C-alpha positions as CSV (number, residue, x, y, z in Angstrom):
1,M,98.4,106.4,72.6
2,A,94.9,107.5,71.5
3,D,94.2,108.0,67.8
4,P,94.1,111.7,67.1
5,A,90.8,111.2,65.3
6,T,89.2,110.0,68.5
7,Q,90.3,113.0,70.5
8,L,87.7,115.1,68.8
9,M,84.9,112.7,69.6
10,N,82.2,114.0,71.9
11,T,80.1,111.4,73.6
12,G,77.2,113.8,74.2
13,D,77.1,114.7,70.6
14,T,77.3,111.0,69.6
15,A,74.5,110.0,71.9
16,W,72.3,112.9,70.7
17,V,72.7,112.0,67.0
18,M,72.1,108.3,67.8
19,M,68.8,109.3,69.6
20,C,67.8,111.5,66.7
21,T,68.4,108.6,64.3
22,V,65.8,106.6,66.2
23,L,63.4,109.6,66.1
24,V,63.7,110.0,62.4
25,F,63.1,106.2,62.0
26,I,59.8,106.6,63.9
27,M,58.6,109.0,61.3
28,C,58.5,106.1,58.7
29,P,55.8,104.0,60.4
30,G,54.2,107.3,61.5
31,L,53.9,108.3,57.8
32,G,52.4,104.8,57.2
33,F,49.6,105.5,59.7
34,F,49.1,109.0,58.4
35,Y,48.7,107.9,54.8
36,A,46.6,104.8,55.7
37,G,44.1,107.0,57.6
38,L,43.8,109.4,54.7
39,A,43.1,106.6,52.3
40,R,40.1,104.3,52.0
41,A,39.9,101.2,54.1
42,K,40.6,98.8,51.2
43,N,43.9,100.5,50.5
44,A,45.2,101.3,54.0
45,L,47.5,98.3,54.6
46,S,49.3,98.8,51.3
47,L,50.5,102.3,52.4
48,M,51.8,101.0,55.7
49,Y,53.6,98.3,53.7
50,L,55.2,100.8,51.4
51,T,56.6,103.0,54.2
52,V,58.3,100.0,55.8
53,L,59.4,98.6,52.4
54,A,61.1,102.0,51.8
55,V,63.1,101.5,55.0
56,A,64.2,98.0,54.0
57,V,65.2,98.7,50.3
58,V,66.8,102.1,50.8
59,S,68.8,100.9,53.9
60,F,70.4,98.2,51.7
61,Q,71.0,100.7,48.9
62,W,72.6,103.1,51.3
63,Y,74.9,100.5,52.6
64,L,75.8,99.3,49.2
65,I,76.5,102.5,47.3
66,G,74.2,105.3,48.4
67,Y,76.2,106.7,51.3
68,S,79.4,106.7,49.2
69,L,77.7,108.5,46.3
70,T,76.2,111.1,48.7
71,F,78.9,111.9,51.2
72,S,82.3,110.7,49.8
73,E,84.8,113.4,50.5
74,T,86.6,113.0,47.1
75,G,83.7,113.4,44.7
76,G,83.3,116.2,42.1
77,P,80.7,119.0,42.1
78,F,78.0,116.8,40.7
79,I,78.1,113.3,42.4
80,G,80.3,111.4,44.9
81,D,82.5,108.4,44.1
82,T,82.8,104.8,45.3
83,A,85.3,105.6,48.1
84,H,82.9,104.3,50.7
85,F,81.4,101.4,48.7
86,L,80.0,98.8,51.1
87,L,80.7,101.4,53.8
88,R,84.5,101.0,53.4
89,G,86.4,103.3,55.6
90,V,83.3,104.3,57.6
91,G,84.1,103.7,61.3
92,I,85.2,105.7,64.3
93,A,87.0,108.5,62.3
94,P,84.7,111.5,61.9
95,H,83.2,112.6,58.6
96,V,84.4,116.0,57.4
97,T,81.0,117.6,58.0
98,A,80.5,116.1,61.5
99,Q,83.8,116.4,63.4
100,T,82.6,115.3,66.9
101,I,80.8,112.1,66.1
102,P,81.9,108.9,64.4
103,A,81.3,108.6,60.7
104,G,79.2,105.5,61.3
105,C,76.9,107.5,63.5
106,F,76.6,110.2,60.8
107,M,76.0,107.5,58.2
108,I,73.1,105.9,59.8
109,F,71.5,109.2,60.8
110,Q,71.6,110.3,57.1
111,M,70.3,106.8,56.1
112,M,67.0,107.5,57.9
113,F,66.5,110.7,55.7
114,A,67.1,108.6,52.6
115,C,64.5,106.0,53.8
116,L,61.8,108.5,54.5
117,T,62.0,110.6,51.3
118,P,60.8,108.1,48.6
119,A,58.1,106.9,51.0
120,L,56.6,110.4,50.9
121,A,56.3,110.3,47.1
122,F,54.1,107.1,47.2
123,G,51.2,109.1,48.7
124,S,50.4,110.7,45.3
125,A,49.8,107.3,43.6
126,A,47.9,105.7,46.4
127,E,44.9,103.5,45.8
128,R,45.9,102.5,42.2
129,M,49.6,101.7,42.2
130,S,51.0,98.2,41.9
131,L,53.3,97.2,44.8
132,G,55.8,95.0,42.9
133,P,57.5,97.8,40.9
134,A,58.0,99.8,44.2
135,I,61.1,97.7,45.1
136,V,62.8,98.6,41.8
137,F,61.7,102.2,41.9
138,L,63.0,102.7,45.5
139,F,66.5,101.4,44.6
140,V,66.8,103.3,41.3
141,W,65.2,106.5,42.5
142,S,67.4,106.7,45.6
143,T,70.5,106.2,43.5
144,L,69.7,108.6,40.6
145,V,67.6,111.3,42.3
146,Y,68.0,111.4,46.1
147,D,71.8,110.7,46.3
148,V,72.6,113.2,43.5
149,I,70.5,116.0,45.0
150,T,71.7,115.4,48.5
151,Y,75.3,115.5,47.3
152,W,74.7,118.9,45.6
153,V,73.3,120.4,48.8
154,W,75.1,118.8,51.8
155,A,78.4,117.3,50.5
156,G,81.4,119.6,50.9
157,N,82.2,119.5,47.2
158,G,78.5,119.7,46.0
159,W,77.9,122.6,43.6
160,L,74.9,124.0,45.5
161,A,76.8,123.8,48.8
162,T,79.7,125.6,47.2
163,L,77.3,128.2,45.9
164,G,76.1,128.8,49.5
165,V,72.6,127.4,49.6
166,M,71.0,127.4,53.1
167,D,69.1,124.2,53.8
168,F,69.5,123.0,57.4
169,A,67.5,119.8,57.5
170,G,66.2,118.8,54.1
171,G,64.0,121.3,52.3
172,T,65.6,120.4,48.9
173,P,66.8,116.8,49.3
174,V,63.6,115.6,51.1
175,H,60.6,117.9,50.4
176,I,61.4,119.3,47.0
177,S,62.6,116.1,45.6
178,S,59.8,113.9,47.0
179,G,57.1,116.5,46.0
180,L,58.1,116.5,42.3
181,A,58.6,112.8,42.3
182,A,55.1,112.5,43.6
183,V,53.8,114.6,40.7
184,A,55.7,112.4,38.2
185,Y,54.3,109.3,39.8
186,A,50.7,110.6,39.7
187,M,51.0,111.6,36.1
188,V,52.4,108.3,34.9
189,V,49.9,106.1,36.7
190,G,46.9,108.4,35.9
191,K,43.8,109.3,37.9
192,R,41.9,106.8,40.1
193,R,39.0,105.3,38.2
194,D,36.5,106.8,40.6
195,Y,38.3,110.1,41.1
196,D,35.5,112.2,39.6
197,E,32.9,110.5,41.9
198,N,34.5,112.1,45.0
199,A,34.7,108.8,46.8
200,N,38.1,109.3,48.4
201,T,37.1,110.2,51.9
202,P,39.6,109.4,54.7
203,H,38.5,106.2,56.3
204,N,40.2,106.5,59.7
205,V,40.9,109.9,61.2
206,S,42.3,108.3,64.3
207,F,45.1,106.9,62.2
208,V,45.8,110.3,60.9
209,F,46.1,111.7,64.4
210,L,48.4,108.8,65.5
211,G,50.5,109.3,62.4
212,L,50.9,113.0,63.0
213,A,51.9,112.4,66.7
214,M,54.6,110.0,65.6
215,M,55.9,112.3,62.8
216,W,55.9,115.4,65.0
217,F,57.8,113.5,67.7
218,G,60.3,112.3,65.1
219,W,60.5,115.7,63.4
220,F,62.3,117.0,66.5
221,G,65.2,114.6,65.7
222,F,64.9,115.3,62.0
223,N,65.5,119.0,62.4
224,A,67.4,119.4,65.7
225,G,69.6,116.4,65.0
226,S,70.8,118.0,61.7
227,A,73.0,120.2,63.9
228,L,75.0,117.0,64.3
229,A,75.8,118.0,67.9
230,A,74.0,118.7,71.2
231,N,74.6,122.4,71.1
232,A,72.6,125.7,71.3
233,R,71.9,125.7,67.6
234,S,70.3,122.3,67.9
235,V,68.1,123.6,70.7
236,Q,67.1,126.6,68.6
237,S,66.2,124.3,65.7
238,L,64.0,122.3,68.0
239,I,62.2,125.4,69.3
240,G,61.6,126.8,65.9
241,T,60.3,123.4,64.6
242,H,57.7,123.2,67.3
243,L,56.5,126.7,67.1
244,S,56.1,126.5,63.3
245,G,54.1,123.3,63.5
246,C,51.8,124.8,66.2
247,V,51.1,128.0,64.3
248,A,50.5,126.2,61.0
249,A,48.0,123.9,62.6
250,I,46.0,126.8,64.0
251,V,46.0,128.7,60.8
252,W,45.0,125.7,58.7
253,V,42.1,124.9,61.0
254,L,40.9,128.5,60.9
255,M,41.1,128.5,57.1
256,D,39.1,125.3,56.9
257,Y,36.5,126.5,59.3
258,R,36.0,129.6,57.2
259,H,34.8,127.4,54.4
260,T,33.2,124.4,56.1
261,K,32.1,125.8,59.5
262,K,33.6,122.6,61.0
263,W,36.7,122.1,63.3
264,S,38.5,119.5,61.3
265,M,41.0,117.0,62.8
266,I,42.3,116.3,59.3
267,G,42.9,120.0,58.8
268,L,44.7,120.3,62.2
269,C,47.0,117.4,61.3
270,T,47.6,118.5,57.7
271,G,48.4,122.0,58.9
272,A,50.9,120.8,61.4
273,V,52.7,118.8,58.7
274,A,52.7,121.8,56.4
275,G,54.3,123.9,59.1
276,L,56.9,121.3,60.0
277,A,57.8,120.9,56.3
278,T,58.1,124.7,55.8
279,I,60.5,125.2,58.8
280,T,62.7,122.3,57.9
281,P,65.2,124.1,55.7
282,G,65.4,127.2,58.0
283,S,65.1,125.6,61.4
284,G,68.8,126.1,62.2
285,F,69.1,129.5,60.6
286,V,66.1,131.5,61.9
287,S,65.0,132.9,65.3
288,S,61.9,131.7,67.2
289,S,59.9,134.8,66.1
290,S,60.7,134.1,62.4
291,A,59.6,130.5,62.9
292,L,56.1,131.8,63.7
293,A,56.1,133.5,60.3
294,F,57.3,130.2,58.6
295,G,54.3,128.4,60.1
296,A,51.7,131.0,59.3
297,I,52.9,131.6,55.7
298,G,53.5,128.0,55.0
299,A,50.0,127.0,56.2
300,I,48.3,129.7,54.1
301,V,50.2,128.9,50.9
302,C,49.9,125.1,51.3
303,N,46.1,125.3,52.1
304,L,45.6,127.4,48.9
305,A,47.6,124.8,46.9
306,V,45.3,122.0,48.2
307,Q,42.3,124.0,47.1
308,Y,43.7,124.7,43.6
309,K,44.6,121.0,43.3
310,H,41.0,120.1,43.6
311,K,40.0,122.8,41.3
312,Y,42.2,121.5,38.5
313,H,41.4,117.8,39.2
314,F,45.0,116.8,39.7
315,D,44.9,113.4,41.4
316,D,47.6,113.6,44.0
317,A,45.8,111.3,46.3
318,L,47.3,112.4,49.6
319,D,48.4,116.0,48.8
320,V,52.1,115.3,48.7
321,F,52.8,118.1,46.3
322,A,50.7,120.7,48.0
323,V,52.0,120.0,51.5
324,H,55.6,118.8,51.0
325,Y,56.8,120.5,47.8
326,I,55.0,123.8,48.4
327,G,56.0,123.8,52.0
328,G,59.6,123.1,51.2
329,L,59.6,125.7,48.5
330,V,58.2,128.4,50.8
331,G,60.6,127.4,53.5
332,L,63.6,127.7,51.3
333,V,62.6,131.2,50.1
334,L,61.8,132.4,53.6
335,T,65.2,131.0,54.8
336,G,66.9,133.3,52.3
337,I,65.0,136.2,53.9
338,F,64.9,135.4,57.7
339,A,68.3,133.6,58.2
340,Q,70.4,135.4,60.8
341,Q,74.1,135.3,61.5
342,K,73.4,135.3,65.3
343,V,71.5,132.0,65.0
344,I,74.2,130.4,62.8
345,A,76.8,131.5,65.3
346,L,75.3,129.2,68.0
347,S,77.2,126.2,66.6
348,Y,80.5,128.1,66.1
349,N,83.4,128.6,68.5
350,E,84.4,132.0,69.7
351,G,86.6,133.7,67.2
352,D,85.4,131.6,64.2
353,V,84.3,133.4,61.1
354,V,80.5,133.0,60.9
355,P,78.8,133.4,57.5
356,L,76.1,136.0,57.0
357,G,72.4,135.1,57.0
358,G,69.8,136.3,54.6
359,W,68.1,139.6,53.9
360,L,67.8,140.5,57.6
361,D,71.6,140.6,57.6
362,G,71.8,142.5,54.3
363,N,72.8,139.5,52.3
364,F,70.4,140.1,49.4
365,I,72.0,137.5,47.1
366,Q,70.8,134.7,49.3
367,V,67.2,134.5,48.0
368,P,68.4,134.1,44.3
369,I,70.7,131.3,45.5
370,Q,67.8,129.6,47.2
371,L,65.7,130.0,44.0
372,A,68.5,128.5,41.9
373,A,68.5,125.5,44.2
374,I,64.7,125.1,44.0
375,V,64.6,125.3,40.2
376,T,67.5,122.9,39.6
377,V,66.4,120.3,42.1
378,S,62.8,120.5,40.9
379,V,63.8,119.9,37.3
380,W,66.2,117.1,38.1
381,S,63.7,115.3,40.4
382,F,60.7,115.6,38.1
383,V,62.5,114.7,34.8
384,V,64.6,111.8,36.2
385,T,61.7,110.4,38.1
386,Y,59.4,110.5,35.1
387,I,62.0,108.7,33.0
388,I,62.5,106.1,35.6
389,L,58.8,105.4,35.9
390,V,58.3,105.3,32.1
391,V,61.1,102.8,31.7
392,I,59.9,100.6,34.6
393,N,56.3,100.7,33.2
394,K,57.6,99.3,29.8
395,I,58.6,96.1,31.5
396,P,55.6,93.7,31.2
397,F,55.8,92.3,34.8
398,L,56.4,95.7,36.3
399,R,53.4,97.6,35.2
400,L,52.9,100.5,37.6
401,R,49.1,100.7,37.5
402,L,46.6,98.2,38.7
403,N,43.8,97.0,36.3
404,D,40.3,98.3,37.0
405,E,39.1,95.1,38.7
406,A,42.1,95.1,41.1
407,E,41.7,98.8,41.8
408,M,38.0,98.4,42.6
409,M,38.8,95.5,44.9
410,G,41.5,97.5,46.7
411,V,45.3,97.3,46.7
412,D,45.3,95.4,50.0
413,W,43.3,92.4,48.8
414,S,44.3,92.4,45.2
415,E,48.0,92.8,45.7
416,M,48.6,91.5,49.2
417,G,45.8,89.1,50.0
418,E,45.4,90.8,53.3
419,R,43.3,93.5,54.8
420,A,43.8,96.2,57.5
421,Y,40.5,95.1,59.0
422,A,40.5,91.4,58.4
423,Y,37.8,90.8,61.1
424,L,35.3,92.8,59.1
425,P,33.7,91.0,56.2
426,M,34.0,92.6,52.8
427,T,32.8,91.9,49.3
428,E,35.4,91.3,46.6
429,S,35.1,94.9,45.6
430,G,36.3,95.9,49.1
431,E,33.0,97.1,50.5
432,F,31.9,96.2,54.0
433,I,29.0,93.7,54.3
434,A,26.1,95.2,56.2
435,P,24.0,93.1,58.6
436,N,20.6,92.8,56.8
437,G,18.0,90.2,56.0
438,N,19.9,89.0,52.9
439,S,23.2,88.3,54.7
440,T,24.0,84.7,55.2
441,S,26.5,82.9,57.5
442,A,28.7,82.5,54.4
443,D,28.8,86.3,53.9
444,V,30.1,86.8,57.5
445,A,32.2,83.7,57.9
446,Q,35.3,85.9,58.1
447,G,34.3,87.6,61.3
448,V,32.2,90.2,63.0
449,V,29.7,92.4,61.2
450,V,29.4,96.1,62.0
451,K,26.7,98.4,60.9
452,R,27.9,100.2,57.7
453,V,30.2,102.5,59.5
454,P,32.4,103.3,56.4
455,D,29.3,104.2,54.4
456,I,28.2,106.6,57.0
457,I,31.7,108.1,57.3
458,E,32.2,108.4,53.5
459,Q,28.7,109.8,52.9
460,P,28.0,112.3,55.7
461,A,24.5,113.7,56.0
462,E,23.9,117.2,54.8
463,S,23.2,119.8,57.4
464,G,19.9,119.1,59.0
465,G,19.6,115.8,57.1
466,D,18.6,112.4,58.5
467,L,20.9,109.4,58.4
468,G,17.8,107.1,58.5
469,G,18.7,105.8,61.9
470,I,16.8,105.4,65.1
471,K,17.5,107.1,68.4
472,L,18.9,104.9,71.2
473,Q,16.1,106.1,73.5
474,D,13.6,104.8,71.0
475,M,14.9,101.2,71.3
476,D,14.4,98.6,73.9
477,L,18.1,97.5,74.0
478,A,17.4,94.6,76.4
479,S,15.4,92.8,73.7
480,T,17.6,93.8,70.7
481,P,20.1,91.2,69.3
482,S,23.6,92.4,69.5
483,Y,25.0,93.8,66.2
484,F,28.3,92.2,67.1
485,Q,27.0,88.6,66.7
486,L,27.8,86.5,63.7
487,E,24.9,86.2,61.2
488,G,24.8,82.5,61.6
489,N,24.2,82.8,65.4
490,R,21.6,85.4,64.9
491,N,19.7,83.3,62.4
492,S,19.6,80.4,64.9
493,E,18.3,82.7,67.6
494,R,15.9,84.8,65.4
495,S,12.9,82.6,66.1
496,A,13.4,82.8,69.9
497,S,14.6,86.4,70.1
498,P,12.0,89.2,69.9
499,S,12.5,91.9,67.3
500,P,13.7,95.3,68.5
501,T,11.0,97.1,70.4
502,I,10.5,100.6,69.3
503,R,9.2,102.8,72.0
504,T,7.2,105.7,70.7
505,D,6.9,109.2,72.2
506,S,3.5,108.2,73.6
507,T,5.0,105.1,75.3
508,R,7.6,107.2,76.9
509,K,5.0,109.8,78.0
510,G,2.4,107.3,79.1
511,S,2.8,108.2,82.7
512,S,1.7,111.8,81.9
513,G,-1.5,110.5,80.2
514,I,-0.7,111.7,76.7
515,N,-1.7,109.1,74.1
516,D,-2.8,109.0,70.5
517,G,-3.2,105.5,69.2
518,A,-3.3,106.4,65.4
519,S,-0.3,108.7,65.5
520,S,1.6,106.3,67.7
521,S,1.1,103.4,65.3
522,T,2.2,105.6,62.4
523,Y,5.3,106.8,64.3
524,A,6.3,103.3,65.3
525,S,5.9,102.1,61.7
526,R,8.2,104.9,60.4
527,K,10.7,104.0,63.1
528,Q,10.7,100.3,62.1
529,Q,11.2,101.3,58.4
530,K,14.2,103.4,59.4
531,A,15.6,100.6,61.4
532,R,15.4,98.2,58.4
533,A,16.9,100.9,56.2
534,I,20.0,101.3,58.3
535,D,20.3,97.6,58.6
């Protein structure tokens, strides 16, 4: 005879939540690409490393004690107990909050949320944090901050859940907690040594785009999977998630264009993330029309927060606070306003008692409840994170901040002995070596030389300015040595290879009879000087 617990199992719901688990996992390496692209080249690899490290450490912590502290059915109002220590009793029987899927499926889905959350916080301390303490921080922070907050909000006995807070997919446990943890981390490690020099230009916008694509793809599972069933409410959550991200991306780009007169890919990607973060708590509570408001309002407020961050010189390197904390805060408040009973009812059976939504349903106490959750979670996350970091920093071999020399060299080379672009030669300070007359074969022994691309990216010309280069049509490329040859090979061929031939305007116009020897000579001289300058 079948176990009564298995009779409630729904294979479609189980398959859906398993697929969403994989989607949320994809967000972790996606976050690594996103952060790496926003950082400088000499720190890119360390951010990829931290996002994968978070998965490894937190998964072990979740198996050991995290899941039990967060979702044990017999805990008190503040924290769970050890009923599921080492995943004891977690198998085919459903969890009380997910009646149609095995508890093991519910457990690993929630594990991915726990892995992603502390990885978000690392963005604020990028480019100057030591990697060693991250292992200790991940384990301790997950236990004392994430597990506690998530129990309050999502466990059946949690005090915020009992109070009636509405958070569908992680506005408080994920975005609020990681946003304030990021602030604490940035405060403890201090500013980057060159912060005031404005030298923190994103080095690879393509990585930012790739990271956004992976995160947006995963966010569908993040929000829609939080219905814990393949039902109409899950579909509505998916629709709202997508619409909010789209609207926020458009609004952010337009706000940036108003100031810079440029259509920014960084702005497009950041805006989409802001919209996705804002809709997260309300995705299973609000209509599609309301989701548009979430995206627009979230983008406006987060964009303003980024501008004020720069105004007050707060070194949150990758805008974790301005995008995730502010986005989560705005989303929680808007959920208290726009949540509707008719959307909540999409996951209930006919005849069940469906709770009221927010202000649109006349439930005016919902916004104060949301605010209570924001305040308590913010205080707990910031204070406990700050204490954890100060204590870790007191341990001599676990200092959180790199010394000046290591920071100037870059986290990748100083802490890992590896580089994201190992085929490009760099100095010990992490700068790319340019091909010029002073380069030797020893300088470029590590690989191929490119032509100062990072310098051009990080120091864009002013409007109407000249980068000091030469136009392709002014060069005789057939007689020009390839810039992708090793310096040693170029030196051996230099005597036999002609120097680049600069074709002047008069040379190009010779067939029309226009010629001025003096002006042509001066023009060619200037072009040759520019060629040497860019080399």
